[in-house]
Steps between C-alpha positions, in 0.01 A plus 500: 500500500373762746533247790858431406565881491334539843712217639810656358424844645429330842823317483687828426316680790587235753861475370530885541351481857752230593796696352398798704476286814843357422654837465359599843643182648839558344510846659398361839186716504140399588274524204179713528201303616306595184761335291492184698115497502503547128720194447296286734172607330650412153592161635162420661272673253683388175546860385147601580541715807175675588262218404384309808488127450193302556531149674380219283607151602817615661600684185502883503331619201507853355198640326670438156540130595134479593391656171726246321347217685150629413584517132647164504189353664275689258695392203495133587154480651215294354380802293822501289482120473149505346587805291785294342264216439255719307767695301697193388180311434375788279822519312506121453138512366595769263791283358261201483261722297784621289640149426148394372393817313821664383508591135876520484648194346744302724391669832277213623792294640679782696172643620394156632839443668472835682130419590607164644782658715271784623224249586753308714614815663129598567429164650809535731382846598154358575662236732687778677197723532295219648771414751555861598125552552444182700815492702533865563541495884755218510 
């Protein structure tokens, strides 16, 4: 939601700059260099004037983009894959235990169904964790 709000404000800011430049052009006057520089910085920096870009594969990255890339890598690295294996495996084991030892009548079937589904999910997570650990650099 905040990203959409930021984009809307950047749009309004660039529209106001262009309206001001248009008014100068209609009057036949030259706009101040600061106004022209502000419009060009908005166009090149995507509304982030003042943040120097860092070259990365031909793409100019702002520090916020670098933080986002790090968070994305950290979130989808092997650590999180193995964590998912252990968490879903533990929950599946809990449902297997509950399906066998539950004292509530009529809960064996639903608990066993959930245990089977979570076991399949844990096995899928295990496959992804092994692949992400062995093929990390590819």
